[in-house]
FILO-61102 format. One record per residue (C-alpha): x, y, z; residue in one letter. Coordinates in steps of 0.02 Angstrom, whole numbers, plus 50000, padded with zeros to 5 digits. Example, Ala and Ser with C-alpha at 12.3 -4.5 7.8 and 13.67 -1.06 7.14 Angstrom:
px 50615; py 49775; pz 50390; residu A .
px 50684; py 49947; pz 50357; residu S .
This chain:
px 54593; py 49157; pz 48743; residu M .
px 54659; py 49198; pz 48594; residu V .
px 54640; py 49380; pz 48493; residu F .
px 54622; py 49354; pz 48290; residu E .
px 54636; py 49559; pz 48245; residu G .
px 54517; py 49628; pz 48349; residu T .
px 54403; py 49501; pz 48414; residu R .
px 54436; py 49403; pz 48546; residu L .
px 54379; py 49213; pz 48556; residu Q .
px 54363; py 49117; pz 48684; residu L .
px 54388; py 48927; pz 48709; residu R .
px 54330; py 48817; pz 48789; residu A .
px 54398; py 48667; pz 48875; residu V .
px 54271; py 48593; pz 48959; residu Q .
px 54053; py 48577; pz 48903; residu D .
px 53980; py 48742; pz 48923; residu I .
px 53778; py 48767; pz 48974; residu S .
px 53685; py 48900; pz 48888; residu P .
px 53676; py 49051; pz 48970; residu K .
px 53801; py 48974; pz 49077; residu E .
px 53922; py 49141; pz 49139; residu E .
px 54102; py 49136; pz 49076; residu L .
px 54243; py 49198; pz 49145; residu T .
px 54415; py 49270; pz 49114; residu I .
px 54546; py 49320; pz 49214; residu S .
px 54659; py 49499; pz 49176; residu Y .
px 54805; py 49455; pz 49278; residu I .
px 54909; py 49283; pz 49313; residu E .
px 54818; py 49182; pz 49447; residu T .
px 54931; py 49085; pz 49512; residu L .
px 55009; py 49279; pz 49612; residu S .
px 54949; py 49318; pz 49782; residu L .
px 54830; py 49402; pz 49789; residu A .
px 54869; py 49570; pz 49874; residu E .
px 55013; py 49581; pz 49697; residu E .
px 54828; py 49528; pz 49602; residu R .
px 54733; py 49686; pz 49678; residu Q .
px 54890; py 49773; pz 49630; residu R .
px 54929; py 49735; pz 49471; residu Q .
px 54728; py 49766; pz 49420; residu L .
px 54728; py 49921; pz 49516; residu D .
px 54858; py 49977; pz 49402; residu E .
px 54818; py 49922; pz 49266; residu Q .
px 54637; py 49924; pz 49248; residu Y .
px 54611; py 50047; pz 49374; residu H .
px 54490; py 49935; pz 49482; residu F .
px 54483; py 49799; pz 49638; residu I .
px 54421; py 49648; pz 49646; residu C .
px 54301; py 49586; pz 49736; residu R .
px 54301; py 49403; pz 49652; residu C .
px 54287; py 49241; pz 49754; residu K .
px 54512; py 49202; pz 49736; residu R .
px 54539; py 49396; pz 49794; residu C .
px 54434; py 49401; pz 49942; residu D .
px 54450; py 49205; pz 50036; residu S .
px 54650; py 49183; pz 50085; residu K .
px 54621; py 49017; pz 50099; residu K .
px 54746; py 48961; pz 49945; residu E .
px 54844; py 49094; pz 49979; residu E .
px 54865; py 48957; pz 50164; residu G .
px 54902; py 48787; pz 50028; residu F .
px 55001; py 48929; pz 49924; residu M .
px 55106; py 48971; pz 50051; residu L .
px 55137; py 48828; pz 50168; residu S .
px 55263; py 48723; pz 50087; residu G .
px 55458; py 48796; pz 50080; residu E .
px 55466; py 48977; pz 50079; residu E .
px 55603; py 48937; pz 49948; residu E .
px 55508; py 48845; pz 49817; residu K .
px 55377; py 48968; pz 49815; residu W .
px 55473; py 49110; pz 49839; residu N .
px 55544; py 49071; pz 49671; residu Q .
px 55370; py 49036; pz 49564; residu L .
px 55326; py 49217; pz 49665; residu K .
px 55473; py 49289; pz 49574; residu M .
px 55457; py 49214; pz 49405; residu A .
px 55283; py 49278; pz 49398; residu L .
px 55295; py 49421; pz 49331; residu P .
px 55445; py 49369; pz 49176; residu R .
px 55277; py 49232; pz 49128; residu L .
px 55198; py 49378; pz 49101; residu E .
px 55319; py 49477; pz 49011; residu E .
px 55314; py 49310; pz 48902; residu L .
px 55140; py 49317; pz 48851; residu K .
px 55115; py 49486; pz 48850; residu T .
px 55259; py 49465; pz 48698; residu D .
px 55197; py 49304; pz 48640; residu S .
C-alpha cells in the first residue's frame, strides 16, 4: 500500500485475476493472534474473524522455536510498527 495524498494505491507483488478479491492487513501480521485482536479492537473497534486469526496452527509454528528467540521478535514488533507509521 502506498498513500499518495488522500489516495491509496495498492501495488501487487503477483498477477491479479479479474474479479479477484484484494485484501490488506490493518496491523503487523507477524504478531500473535491475541495481540492482533487486541490492536484491532483498540485501534479499529472490531474483532477479526479471518482464517489467520481463527487458526492457532501458524502460532504453533511461530512458538515452536526457542522462547528466547521468538520473544525477541515479539518485543521488536511494536517498534517496527512505530517505524512503519513514521515512514
